[in-house]
C-alpha angles and dihedrals in degrees: 000000000000127000114261140171138202110221131184120223132150092009092299133100119230128191109220138180128192110281096022120136112221138182114220135164114289117289121201096245135104123247112272095032126115122239125197115206118195098180092102114156096186136003132190129189092199097273108039130042125212117196120193131215091241098328134012110247114238095009116129137176119206117210131187111213111229103177147331116239142161122256128226119297115260116205121210113194124185125187137170115205120242092002101086091237116143127157129179124191126178128199134187117191120219109237135193117217109210139170120223108238102176144353116212 
């Protein structure tokens, strides 16, 4: 089995393997730069699993930022019946596309 890690970023947990391309909430880095995330909840080398409480000490995931893009538009629609009240709000989240370089 391959090595994998569960990292937390943007309030979400993401399972990653080396070489994976992931979309996470926007990080404040430029495309082409490396980012080291140490908020790793669990890490496995293929045979053993280490689970943190809440994070595994010394575990790091290195990402290479590929691009910054906008996600799909999410529509929030509110309505109250018989009152003529209607409200529509749209939102597009800024996302960072990154490739997992290494899990340590």
